[in-house]
C-alpha angles and dihedrals in degrees: 000000000000095000090051091052092051090048093050091049094050091058090072096056097080089048093053091045089053092050091050090049092050092049090049091052091047090052090052091049093047092048091049091049092051091048094051092043089054091048090049091052090049092048091049090049091050091049091049091049091049092049091049092050091047091053090050091052092048092052090047091051094050093047090049092053090048091050091052090050090052090050087054092056098262128127107218125185110222123208108184093180094057090029092232138141118202132193128188105247093234088067089071104021136077128209112296116258117218091344092307119120113239132194134207114253091208097048097043089044090053091052090048092049092052093048092047093049096048095041087053087070094063101032121067114244145124094267098063108162116238095222099059118140128219100292098140094128094055117109111181115204100182145329115233112206110197123182128194120190119219127207114355118240111251093244095053115115093191126096117242097264094049092045089053090048091052092047090051092052093048093046093050091048091050094047097046097040089055093045109024089168087075089063090053093061116103126204126223091269091061094250128113110290096228122067120182126200138154118256111212121211115258092209135007113286095008094125093049124233094300102035125221144255119213132191114209114194114209111201129192127217 
């Protein structure tokens, strides 16, 4: 009977070895899962911190541009949520002549100079300003320049939308002819950085008597 008992007992050893092996594999899998979960949490935290810092740099850049405009005698409206700077059109325009919108060479040139100087901080080039701040995380995809004309001059024969289209064309020509380096800038999509388009009023009188010109900065991650 003794030999039979030893034989019966030995039959359980492979089973226990298998159980131990399975538990060992499960421990390895659980440890690996915990490791990768921890790494994922750390990566997400790093990404969140980077995104937060990028947003801070974007706000700093927009406020810096607005400050330079104020120093130049302009009164910009700053929208950090939409990442937009807006000027009343009469800050860069002069009274229309013969029903044609006209713009001040000096005022439009000053806006162009400020944009060129500040954009030089985030685009590589030989004329890198010496007073740039830490904006290394900023990637600018494009700048949308939208213009909305205000009240039409009495002698104008154009409807409001065509007058706004004409004003947009003349403003873009004045801005880029004064600062052709702005036209040389390329966004992250490989297209010209500046895009101009008319902005039509949503309701009568929305643009005010002088209209507005707004610069919307589109940033990439």
